[in-house]
N, C-alpha and C positions, 0 to 999 in steps of 0.2 A: 623147607619140611609144611607137608599141608595139612591138613587140621584136618584129624580123623577122631569117630564117635564112636562108644558101641554100638553091635550093632543093634540091642533092645532100646537103647537111644533114638540109635537112628529112622525104625522103622516105628514108635513114637513120635518125631515129628513127621513122618509122613502124612499120617493120619491124623498130626494135627493140622497140616495144610490143606489135608483133602476137605475134615472140620472149619478152617476157615470163609476157604473158597464158597463151602455150602452155604454158606447160614453168612458171612458177609458178603462174599459177592453174589448170591444167590446161582453161582457157580456149579458145574461139577468137577474137579481134577483128575484122572486117572491116578493110581498107582505112579508110573512110572512118570509118567508131569509131573507128581509131588516128589520122587525123587529127585528130575534129576532141578529140578527148581531149589530142591536143598540145599545139594551138590552144587548149584550156582553160589545159593549161598555162602557156605562155603567154603570155598577157592575164593570167592571176588569182598565177603561184608567179612566174617570172620576172622579172617586177620587183625581187621582191625579195631574188629572189639579186643580178640587177643592181647597183641599188644599192650590196648591197654591198659587192660588186665594184670598186666606181666610188673606197667609202672606203675598202678597199684603196690600191689607188689612190694616190689626194691624201694619204692618212699616213707612205705611204715616196715621193712624191717633197717632202709637206714633211721630213721629215727631210734627202735628199736638202739642197734648200735650206738645211735648216740648216748642214748639212754645211760649205758653200761657202768659204766666210770659211775654214775652220781646213785646208781645202784648195788653198786659193789665194790663203791670206797669203801678201804678200811686205811685210815690213817698211821702209819708209823713213827717208831719212838715214844706211846704210850705202854708201854710195863713201866716206867718210874713217876710217872704223874697216875697209873691206874692203882700201887701200892698204895701211894700215899694217898690219896680217895680211901681206900680202905681202911687204914691207920686213924682215920680222924673215921669212921668207922661209916662212911657212902657206898653203893655199892659204886 
């Protein structure tokens, strides 16, 4: 599965690459060359970032799932103890 970005994001990324070359390398890179460089980064490096993001999300979701029993736990067989507390005037 290749990593695709929306058309406007791609145009913004190409413009950013062109600006980076101009300001940091003092070189002019054309639109086509910047687009090709972006394509290379998306194919070669983006999967590394993507996979790390997926791993981070998986870890966070597992933490949340492990907390469900704490957050949603309900004690069973509480009817009689609750009734007894109510008789004593305690909520």
